[in-house]
C-alpha positions as CSV (number, residue, x, y, z in Angstrom):
1,X,0.0,0.0,0.0
2,X,1.2,3.5,-0.8
3,X,0.4,5.0,2.6
4,X,2.5,3.5,5.4
5,X,0.4,2.1,8.2
6,X,1.6,4.5,10.9
7,X,0.6,7.4,8.6
8,X,-3.1,6.4,8.7
9,X,-5.6,7.8,11.0
10,X,-6.8,5.6,13.8
11,X,-10.2,5.3,12.1
12,X,-8.6,4.2,8.8
13,X,-6.4,1.6,10.5
14,X,-9.3,0.4,12.6
15,X,-11.4,-0.1,9.5
16,X,-8.7,-2.3,8.0
17,X,-8.5,-4.3,11.2
18,X,-12.3,-4.7,11.2
19,X,-12.2,-6.0,7.6
20,X,-9.2,-8.3,8.5
21,X,-7.1,-6.7,5.8
22,X,-4.4,-6.1,8.3
23,X,-3.4,-7.8,11.6
24,X,-2.9,-6.4,15.0
25,X,0.7,-7.6,14.8
26,X,1.3,-5.8,11.5
27,X,-0.1,-2.5,12.8
28,X,2.0,-2.8,16.0
29,X,5.2,-3.5,14.1
30,X,4.6,-0.5,11.9
31,X,4.3,1.7,15.0
32,X,7.4,0.2,16.6
33,X,9.4,0.9,13.4
34,X,8.3,4.5,13.5
35,X,9.2,4.9,17.2
36,X,12.7,3.5,16.5
37,X,13.0,6.0,13.6
38,X,12.0,9.2,15.3
39,X,11.7,9.0,19.1
40,X,15.5,9.5,19.5
41,X,14.9,13.1,18.5
42,X,11.8,13.6,20.7
43,X,11.9,11.4,23.8
44,X,8.1,11.2,23.8
45,X,8.0,7.5,24.7
46,X,10.9,6.7,27.1
47,X,9.4,3.6,28.6
48,X,8.7,1.0,25.9
49,X,7.0,-2.3,26.4
50,X,7.2,-3.8,22.9
51,X,7.3,-7.5,24.0
52,X,4.2,-7.0,26.2
53,X,2.5,-5.4,23.2
54,X,3.6,-8.2,20.8
55,X,2.2,-10.9,23.0
56,X,-1.2,-9.1,23.2
57,X,-1.2,-8.5,19.4
58,X,-0.6,-12.2,18.8
59,X,-3.4,-13.0,21.2
60,X,-5.8,-10.6,19.5
61,X,-4.9,-11.9,16.0
62,X,-5.9,-15.4,17.2
63,X,-9.2,-14.1,18.6
64,X,-9.8,-12.2,15.4
65,X,-9.9,-15.4,13.4
66,X,-12.9,-16.5,15.4
67,X,-14.6,-13.1,14.9
68,X,-15.0,-12.4,18.6
69,X,-13.2,-9.0,18.8
70,X,-14.8,-5.6,19.5
71,X,-13.6,-2.1,20.5
72,X,-10.2,-0.9,19.3
73,X,-9.2,-4.3,17.9
74,X,-5.6,-4.0,18.9
75,X,-4.8,-0.4,17.9
76,X,-1.5,0.6,19.6
77,X,-1.8,3.4,22.1
78,X,0.6,5.3,24.4
79,X,-0.2,5.4,28.1
80,X,0.7,8.5,30.1
81,X,3.3,7.9,32.8
82,X,0.8,9.1,35.5
83,X,-1.3,6.0,34.7
84,X,-0.5,2.5,35.9
85,X,0.0,-0.2,33.2
86,X,0.5,-3.6,34.6
87,X,4.1,-4.9,34.8
88,X,5.4,-1.7,33.2
89,X,7.2,1.1,35.1
90,X,5.1,4.1,36.3
91,X,7.5,6.8,37.5
92,X,5.4,10.0,37.6
93,X,8.6,11.6,36.5
94,X,9.9,11.2,40.0
95,X,13.1,9.5,41.3
96,X,11.1,8.2,44.2
97,X,9.3,5.9,41.8
98,X,12.1,5.2,39.4
99,X,11.7,1.4,40.1
100,X,7.9,1.3,40.6
101,X,6.3,-1.5,38.6
102,X,2.6,-1.8,39.4
103,X,1.1,-5.4,39.2
104,X,-2.1,-4.2,37.6
105,X,-3.4,-1.4,35.3
106,X,-5.5,1.3,36.8
107,X,-9.2,1.7,36.1
108,X,-8.7,4.1,33.1
109,X,-6.2,1.8,31.4
110,X,-8.0,-1.4,32.4
111,X,-11.1,-0.4,30.5
112,X,-9.1,0.5,27.5
113,X,-7.3,-2.8,27.5
114,X,-10.7,-4.6,27.9
115,X,-11.9,-2.8,24.9
116,X,-9.0,-3.8,22.6
117,X,-6.3,-1.1,23.1
118,X,-2.7,-2.3,22.9
119,X,-0.4,-0.2,25.0
120,X,3.1,-0.2,23.5
121,X,4.9,2.5,25.6
122,X,4.5,5.0,28.5
123,X,4.6,8.6,27.4
124,X,6.8,11.1,29.2
125,X,5.5,13.6,31.8
126,X,6.8,16.5,34.0
127,X,7.6,15.5,37.6
128,X,4.1,15.1,39.2
129,X,2.6,18.1,37.3
130,X,3.4,21.0,35.1
131,X,3.1,22.6,31.6
132,X,6.5,21.6,30.3
133,X,7.5,17.9,30.0
134,X,10.9,17.2,31.6
135,X,11.9,15.2,34.7
136,X,15.0,13.8,36.4
137,X,14.1,10.2,35.5
138,X,13.4,10.3,31.7
139,X,14.6,13.7,30.7
140,X,13.1,16.2,28.2
141,X,10.4,15.7,25.6
142,X,10.5,17.8,22.4
143,X,7.9,19.2,20.0
144,X,8.1,17.5,16.6
145,X,7.1,20.8,14.8
146,X,10.4,22.2,16.1
147,X,12.5,20.1,18.4
148,X,13.9,23.2,20.0
149,X,10.4,23.9,21.4
150,X,8.4,22.6,24.3
151,X,5.8,19.9,23.8
152,X,3.8,21.4,26.7
153,X,2.6,19.3,29.6
154,X,1.8,17.4,31.4
155,X,0.6,15.1,28.6
156,X,3.5,16.3,26.5
157,X,4.9,12.9,25.7
158,X,1.5,11.7,24.5
159,X,1.0,14.8,22.3
160,X,4.5,14.6,20.7
161,X,4.1,10.9,20.0
162,X,0.8,11.4,18.3
163,X,1.9,14.3,16.1
164,X,5.0,12.4,14.9
165,X,3.0,9.3,14.0
166,X,4.4,7.0,16.7
167,X,1.0,5.9,18.0
168,X,-2.6,6.2,16.8
169,X,-4.1,7.1,20.2
170,X,-2.8,8.2,23.6
171,X,-4.1,8.8,27.1
172,X,-3.9,12.1,28.8
173,X,-5.2,13.6,32.0
174,X,-6.1,17.2,32.8
175,X,-6.2,19.2,36.0
176,X,-5.4,22.8,34.9
177,X,-4.8,22.1,31.2
178,X,-2.4,19.2,31.2
179,X,-4.2,17.6,28.2
180,X,-5.3,20.7,26.3
181,X,-2.0,22.7,26.5
182,X,0.1,20.0,24.8
183,X,-2.6,19.2,22.3
184,X,-2.5,22.8,21.2
185,X,1.3,23.0,21.2
186,X,1.6,19.8,19.0
187,X,-1.3,20.4,16.6
188,X,-3.3,17.4,17.7
189,X,-6.7,16.9,19.3
190,X,-7.5,16.3,22.9
191,X,-10.7,16.2,25.0
192,X,-11.1,17.2,28.7
193,X,-14.4,15.3,29.3
194,X,-17.1,16.0,31.9
195,X,-16.2,14.6,35.3
196,X,-17.3,11.0,35.6
197,X,-17.4,10.1,31.9
198,X,-14.1,8.3,32.1
199,X,-13.4,6.2,35.2
200,X,-10.3,7.2,37.2
201,X,-7.7,5.3,39.2
202,X,-7.7,5.0,43.0
203,X,-5.0,7.7,43.4
204,X,-7.5,10.3,42.6
205,X,-9.8,11.8,45.3
206,X,-13.1,10.1,44.6
207,X,-15.3,13.2,44.6
208,X,-12.9,15.6,43.0
209,X,-14.1,17.1,39.7
210,X,-10.9,19.1,38.8
211,X,-8.7,16.2,37.6
212,X,-10.1,14.0,34.8
213,X,-8.8,11.4,32.3
214,X,-9.3,11.9,28.6
215,X,-8.4,10.8,25.0
216,X,-5.8,12.3,22.7
217,X,-5.6,11.7,18.9
218,X,-4.7,13.2,15.6
219,X,-8.3,13.8,14.4
220,X,-11.6,14.4,16.1
221,X,-13.0,11.2,14.5
222,X,-10.1,9.2,16.0
223,X,-10.8,10.8,19.4
224,X,-14.4,9.7,19.2
225,X,-13.3,6.2,18.5
226,X,-11.0,6.2,21.5
227,X,-13.5,7.8,23.8
228,X,-16.1,5.1,23.1
229,X,-13.5,2.6,24.6
230,X,-12.8,4.7,27.7
231,X,-16.2,5.4,29.1
232,X,-18.4,3.4,31.5
233,X,-19.4,2.8,35.1
234,X,-16.8,1.5,37.5
235,X,-17.7,0.7,41.1
236,X,-14.4,2.2,42.3
237,X,-15.1,5.6,40.8
238,X,-18.3,7.0,42.4
239,X,-18.6,9.8,39.8
240,X,-18.6,7.3,36.9
241,X,-21.8,6.3,35.1
242,X,-23.0,3.9,32.3
243,X,-22.6,5.1,28.8
244,X,-24.2,4.0,25.5
245,X,-22.1,1.8,23.3
246,X,-20.4,3.5,20.3
247,X,-22.2,6.7,21.3
248,X,-19.5,9.1,20.1
249,X,-18.7,7.4,16.8
250,X,-22.4,7.4,16.1
251,X,-22.6,11.1,16.9
252,X,-20.4,11.8,13.9
253,X,-23.3,10.8,11.6
254,X,-25.5,13.5,13.0
255,X,-25.7,17.0,11.6
256,X,-25.6,19.2,14.6
257,X,-25.5,22.9,13.6
258,X,-25.2,25.4,16.5
259,X,-27.3,28.6,16.3
260,X,-24.8,30.7,18.3
261,X,-21.2,30.4,19.3
262,X,-19.4,32.8,21.6
263,X,-15.7,33.6,21.3
264,X,-13.1,35.2,23.5
265,X,-9.4,35.8,23.2
266,X,-8.7,36.0,26.9
267,X,-11.9,35.3,28.9
268,X,-11.5,38.8,30.2
269,X,-9.1,37.6,32.9
270,X,-5.7,36.5,31.4
271,X,-2.9,38.0,29.3
272,X,-2.4,36.5,25.8
273,X,0.6,36.8,23.5
274,X,-0.1,39.1,20.6
275,X,0.8,36.4,18.0
276,X,-1.7,34.0,19.6
277,X,-4.4,36.8,19.6
278,X,-3.7,37.3,15.9
279,X,-3.9,33.6,15.2
280,X,-7.1,33.3,17.2
281,X,-8.7,36.3,15.3
282,X,-7.9,34.6,12.0
283,X,-9.5,31.4,13.2
284,X,-12.6,33.3,14.4
285,X,-12.9,34.9,10.9
286,X,-12.8,31.5,9.3
287,X,-15.6,30.3,11.7
288,X,-17.6,33.5,11.0
289,X,-17.9,32.6,7.3
290,X,-20.3,29.8,8.2
291,X,-24.0,29.7,9.0
292,X,-23.9,30.1,12.8
293,X,-24.0,33.3,14.7
294,X,-20.6,34.3,16.3
295,X,-20.6,36.7,19.2
296,X,-18.5,37.9,22.2
297,X,-21.1,37.4,24.9
298,X,-19.1,35.3,27.5
299,X,-19.7,34.4,31.1
300,X,-18.1,36.3,34.0
301,X,-14.9,34.6,35.1
302,X,-14.0,37.1,37.8
303,X,-12.1,35.6,40.8
304,X,-11.9,32.2,39.3
305,X,-8.1,32.0,38.9
306,X,-7.4,32.6,42.6
307,X,-10.2,30.1,43.5
308,X,-8.7,27.5,41.3
309,X,-5.3,27.8,42.9
310,X,-6.8,27.3,46.3
311,X,-8.8,24.2,45.3
312,X,-5.8,22.8,43.3
313,X,-3.6,23.3,46.4
314,X,-6.1,21.3,48.5
315,X,-6.2,18.5,45.9
316,X,-2.4,18.4,45.7
317,X,-2.1,18.3,49.4
318,X,-4.7,15.5,49.6
319,X,-2.9,13.4,46.9
320,X,0.7,14.2,47.6
321,X,0.8,15.5,51.2
322,X,2.2,12.3,52.8
323,X,4.7,11.9,50.0
324,X,6.0,15.4,50.5
325,X,6.2,14.7,54.3
326,X,8.2,11.6,53.8
327,X,10.3,12.4,50.7
328,X,10.3,16.2,50.7
329,X,13.9,16.8,49.4
330,X,13.3,14.4,46.5
331,X,10.3,16.3,45.2
332,X,10.4,19.4,42.9
333,X,10.2,22.6,44.9
334,X,7.3,23.9,42.9
335,X,5.3,20.8,43.7
336,X,6.1,21.2,47.4
337,X,4.9,24.8,47.3
338,X,1.6,23.7,45.6
339,X,1.0,21.2,48.3
340,X,1.8,23.8,51.0
341,X,-0.9,26.1,49.5
342,X,-3.4,23.3,50.3
343,X,-2.2,22.9,53.9
344,X,-2.1,26.7,54.4
345,X,-5.6,27.3,53.0
346,X,-7.9,29.0,55.6
347,X,-11.6,28.1,56.0
348,X,-12.9,31.3,54.6
349,X,-10.6,31.0,51.6
350,X,-12.0,27.6,50.8
351,X,-15.6,28.8,51.3
352,X,-14.9,31.8,49.0
353,X,-13.3,29.5,46.3
354,X,-16.3,27.2,46.3
355,X,-18.7,30.1,46.3
356,X,-16.9,31.6,43.3
357,X,-17.0,28.3,41.5
358,X,-20.7,27.9,42.2
359,X,-21.3,31.4,40.8
360,X,-19.4,30.5,37.7
361,X,-21.5,27.3,37.2
362,X,-24.6,29.4,37.5
363,X,-23.2,31.9,34.9
364,X,-22.4,29.0,32.6
365,X,-25.9,27.6,32.9
366,X,-27.3,31.0,31.8
367,X,-24.8,31.3,29.0
368,X,-25.7,27.9,27.5
369,X,-29.3,28.8,27.4
370,X,-28.3,31.3,24.7
371,X,-25.2,29.8,23.1
372,X,-24.2,26.3,22.0
373,X,-20.4,26.7,22.6
374,X,-17.7,28.9,24.0
375,X,-14.4,29.1,22.1
376,X,-11.1,30.5,23.4
377,X,-7.4,29.8,22.9
378,X,-5.9,26.6,24.4
379,X,-2.9,28.6,25.6
380,X,-1.9,32.2,26.1
381,X,1.5,31.6,24.4
382,X,2.9,29.5,21.5
383,X,5.4,26.7,22.1
384,X,8.5,28.1,23.9
385,X,12.1,27.0,24.1
386,X,12.8,23.6,25.7
387,X,15.5,25.4,27.8
388,X,12.8,27.5,29.5
389,X,11.2,25.7,32.5
390,X,8.0,27.8,32.2
391,X,6.8,31.1,30.9
392,X,7.5,34.0,33.2
393,X,5.9,36.9,31.4
394,X,3.0,37.5,28.9
395,X,2.1,40.9,27.4
396,X,4.4,42.6,29.9
397,X,2.6,40.9,32.9
398,X,4.7,38.8,35.2
399,X,3.6,35.2,35.9
400,X,3.6,34.8,39.7
401,X,3.8,31.0,39.6
402,X,4.9,28.3,37.2
403,X,1.3,27.5,36.2
404,X,0.0,31.1,35.6
405,X,0.9,31.0,31.9
406,X,-1.8,28.4,31.2
407,X,-4.5,30.1,33.3
408,X,-6.8,30.2,30.3
409,X,-7.2,26.4,30.6
410,X,-7.7,26.2,34.3
411,X,-10.4,28.8,34.2
412,X,-12.3,26.4,32.0
413,X,-11.5,23.5,34.4
414,X,-13.6,25.3,37.0
415,X,-16.7,25.1,34.9
416,X,-16.8,21.3,34.9
417,X,-17.7,21.5,31.2
418,X,-16.1,19.3,28.5
419,X,-13.5,21.1,26.4
420,X,-12.3,19.9,23.0
421,X,-8.9,21.2,21.9
422,X,-7.9,21.3,18.3
423,X,-5.4,23.2,16.1
424,X,-6.7,26.3,14.3
425,X,-3.6,27.8,12.8
426,X,0.1,28.6,13.0
427,X,2.4,31.3,14.3
428,X,4.7,33.1,11.9
429,X,7.4,30.5,12.7
430,X,5.0,27.7,11.8
431,X,4.2,26.5,15.3
432,X,0.7,25.3,16.0
433,X,-2.0,27.5,17.7
434,X,-4.9,25.7,19.4
435,X,-8.4,26.5,20.5
436,X,-10.6,25.0,23.2
437,X,-14.3,24.6,22.4
438,X,-16.4,24.3,25.5
439,X,-19.9,22.7,25.7
440,X,-22.4,22.1,28.5
441,X,-21.7,19.2,30.9
442,X,-22.1,15.8,29.3
443,X,-22.6,17.2,25.8
444,X,-19.5,15.5,24.5
445,X,-21.4,14.1,21.5
446,X,-22.5,17.5,20.2
447,X,-19.0,18.8,21.0
448,X,-17.3,16.1,18.9
449,X,-19.8,16.6,16.1
450,X,-19.1,20.4,16.0
451,X,-15.3,19.6,16.3
452,X,-15.4,17.7,13.0
453,X,-16.9,20.8,11.3
454,X,-14.1,23.0,12.8
455,X,-11.5,20.5,11.8
456,X,-12.6,20.6,8.2
457,X,-12.6,24.5,8.3
458,X,-9.0,24.7,9.6
459,X,-7.6,21.7,7.7
460,X,-4.6,21.2,9.9
461,X,-5.2,17.5,10.8
462,X,-4.4,16.7,7.1
463,X,-0.8,17.8,7.8
464,X,-0.2,15.1,10.4
465,X,1.8,13.0,11.1
466,X,5.0,15.0,10.7
467,X,8.7,14.0,11.2
468,X,10.8,15.9,13.8
469,X,12.3,19.1,12.5
470,X,14.0,22.3,13.4
471,X,12.4,25.5,12.1
């Protein structure tokens, strides 16, 4: 065939698997060859488990002959190194867990494996959290659009691997933008779903709604395919709920046309780099040429950034407090500070943060009675130098902490709404610019359907996958 297997979309490869025109082993070996060709320049997938994947592919091929397979049919995926994959190292980017090999996969990965995903590597992450993917265990991950630039974070390894054609699908998770920021930086697609749609592992606080698991892919259609194999009820996650089979792939067949879409360059609360503003305006102009109404009527996000930092600190203290207490000097200083924010939070600050979040939810409810979607940039900046640990200033405004530069994503986190990130254009240097499209809670099907329309308008998914390069 003229197109190499790894160059195909996940949906194309899945179609060939379904028709038995290709085997799970063939598709796996194509991805392995691509990883060996390009990952030396990127370091997106530092922990490889090829033998494990080969055994599963052989097993799936045997089952395929009896016609008993469903789901992803053996499509190779990357698993983020914050997720447990049985008998493969999970390091969290921390030297404390350098030799940690979990005996079983966590809930998120377990459901994917049950639905035919074939993990072939762990994708690189920052140490515990962050917007730039580097750590003392596995080093630095680079952006394939320009290997001198950051892949973003914390799902930077997953995004870089997808953009360069090393895997068809990858897992991500998102607290303040950890899935959306790298999706935008690498020109791929990512979804932060509504809390509860994708079951989470036992490390998460069971009733927390800030940190969610989600799919990453090269196209919106591929993302829908993966999401269908991630959702469902799990007794261990009290927020999870049953979902219809193949709901999101089926949603692609519908013709959902929004009547009104609201856009904002900055949500009225964050600085945005002029080049990102320019790229976003160009994208809005392209959107405005279509049949739906485009306006700037957005909800009030006042006070939401400070509230997020308080609630994030409490979550970090809940999840990592004991670890910091016992291994403080072995943990990145920025993470220790985040944890301390949680321990130092006063009662009235927590009450104010929750009140502010409640008010935002009320504002979003009123907003969605008038408009179908809210669209804003997926980052305030374009991909920056890999030598820069984080962005310290935007539009002349100093960033107080190492997470301030991606505040435009954690503002959306506080809405508990699903957000789809997809590429909308490029900077003058040819680096991707992304947008996030926000829908009402549990409206992922409509969001995905609309995302396909935007993807066609922007046309950037057709440029993937790419080989590592220097601009």
